[in-house]
C-alpha positions, 0 to 999 in steps of 0.5 A, a space after each residue: 340498117 336500111 335495105 332495098 325493097 325486092 319489089 321496087 328496089 327502093 330503100 326502106 328503113 328498118 323502122 318502116 313497116 312497109 315499103 313506102 312505094 309498093 307496100 312490101 313488108 320491111 321485116 321480110 326484106 331484113 330477113 332476106 339480108 339475114 339469109 345472106 351467107 356470113 362473111 368467111 373468117 379471116 385467113 390464118 397468118 401466112 408465114 414469112 416468105 410464103 404467098 397467100 393463095 386466095 380461096 375461090 368463091 362459088 358463083 351464085 346459081 342461075 335464077 329459075 325460069 319461074 323466078 325470072 317470070 315472076 320478076 318480069 310480071 312484077 315489073 309489068 305490074 309496077 309499070 301498069 300501076 303507074 299508068 292507072 294512077 294518073 287516072 286519079 280516082 277509082 283506080 284498081 290496085 294489086 299491091 297486096 297481091 304483089 306483096 303476098 307473091 314476094 312473101 311466098 317466093 321468099 319462102 321458096 314457093 315460086 310456082 305459087 308466087 307465079 300464080 298469084 302474080 298472074 292472077 293480079 295481072 289479069 285482074 289489073 288488066 280487066 279492071 283497067 279496061 273497065 275503068 277506062 270505059 266507065 270514065 268514057 261513059 261519064 264523059 259521054 253523059 256530060 256531053 249529053 247534058 251540055 247538048 240539052 242546055 243548047 251546046 254541042 262540044 266537039 269531043 265525040 271524035 276524040 272519044 271514039 279514038 280513045 275507045 279504039 286505043 282501048 280495044 287495040 290494047 294501047 291503054 297507056 295512050 288511052 289513059 293519057 288522052 282520057 285525062 286530057 279529055 276530062 280536063 277539056 270538058 271540065 274547062 268547057 263546062 265552066 266557060 259555058 256556065 259563065 257564057 250562060 250568065 252573060 246571055 241571061 243578062 243580055 236577054 233580060 235587058 233586051 226584053 226590058 228595053 223592048 217593053 219600053 221600045 228603046 231602040 237597040 240598033 245592031 244589038 238584036 242582030 248581034 244576039 241572033 248571031 250568037 245563037 246561030 253560032 251556038 246552034 252549030 254542031 261540034 263547037 270547039 274551045 276557041 269558038 266558045 271563047 269567041 262567042 263569049 267575047 262577042 256576048 260581052 261586047 253585046 252586053 257592053 253595047 246594051 249598057 251604053 244604049 239603054 242609059 242614053 235612051 233613059 237619060 233622054 226620056 228622063 229629061 223630057 219627063 223633067 220638062 213636063 213635071 216642071 210645068 207643075 208647082 212644087 206643091 202640086 200633089 197629083 205630080 208627087 208620085 211622078 216626081 218621086 219615080 223620076 228621082 228613083 229612076 235617076 238614082 238607079 241610072 247613076 248607080 248603073 242599076 239598069 233593070 231597076 231604072 227601067 222599072 222606075 221609068 215604066 212606072 213613071 210613064 204611067 204616072 205621066 199619062 195619068 197627069 196628062 189625062 187629068 190636065 186634059 179634063 181640067 178647064 184651066 191648066 196649072 199656072 207655071 211657077 212664078 219666081 220669088 218676089 213681086 212677080 216681075 222678071 228677076 234680074 241676074 243679081 236677084 236670081 243669083 242671090 235667090 239660088 245661093 240662098 236655095 243652095 245654102 238651105 239644101 246644103 243644110 238639109 243634106 247635112 241632116 241625112 245619114 252620112 253613109 247613105 247613097 242619098 247623102 253622097 248623091 246630094 253632095 255631088 249635086 251641091 258641088 255641081 250646082 255651085 260650079 254652075 253658079 260660079 260660071 254664071 250658068 244660072 238656069 242650069 244651076 236652078 234646074 240642078 237645085 230643083 232636082 236636088 230639092 225634089 230628091 230630098 223631099 222623099 228622104 227622112 233626116 237622121 234623128 
């Protein structure tokens, strides 16, 4: 048969060893039920015509002052336990003392139970204050770590307010504010870590672009503005969010400015390389680097594209130096045939044959490779240009594809 816990007044079944709320022993509660006086036997039958006179019950005796004080301290302890549990981890617990006091009080030793509860009350107060100060110290340490990484979060006034609440005995409000501070600093740390990643990408791309002397326009001033904002004391969550949005915008501007400059430069280098015959060995390395840079750029791999363009510049300089030393420059490539100028029909026929030959070469590549996919796209582009009778553009597209395929190994 279920009973109510004398500590927290919650129902406890017979099968449970302890109260699920406060841990009070179930057996003690059942024993308390047994101690209740048994029901009075039924009154003897009253003869007809006689009226039954109810037997008066004696009212229960008033609780002693010590028992009332025990009950008051128990209620206070339950309230404070609910308070500290919201702190989550490392909270003090006096449930065992409360159970012991209840057992002692049930045995009639009320004074001893009162002493146990007072000791539990003192210990809970001291450990709660110690816990609050310890958690405040942990937040302070996290703020110091953030400051060393270059940002000052505006929480120090809030920490001071929590300290004042603790010292003033308003521990319930102090605990609630402390939990909120821990949530805020955890979110700030997460957002700051993400912003640091954005800034690292911006700095890396900016440095690589500066090495190539790529004009960045207002991007440099945007980055300086971000640094100035982060250097300000007392940064709030809203300010950090605004900085993160500004950083994302700056990174987007970099991803727009760098590819545009690289495409223009690759176009100039392609024109320079077209002066050499396809079998010109000194220009082979430069052609391969041009293909690599173009591929990285199409895939959005800006760091790799910048590195390839940097190497390509060096190769172009080497080629130009060799040309200056050579008495006669390399002859430009002559069109197929007798050397006379091609008619449009002849050029179209030659480019169609070239496109079919390159398409056959593409089919020998691994089907799931990036090169095969890129080559298929370029074949379609060249075919569309041929249909539109844009023969020079189609010739350039097929030449790019031919150079790209020259460095690929067909599948076995």
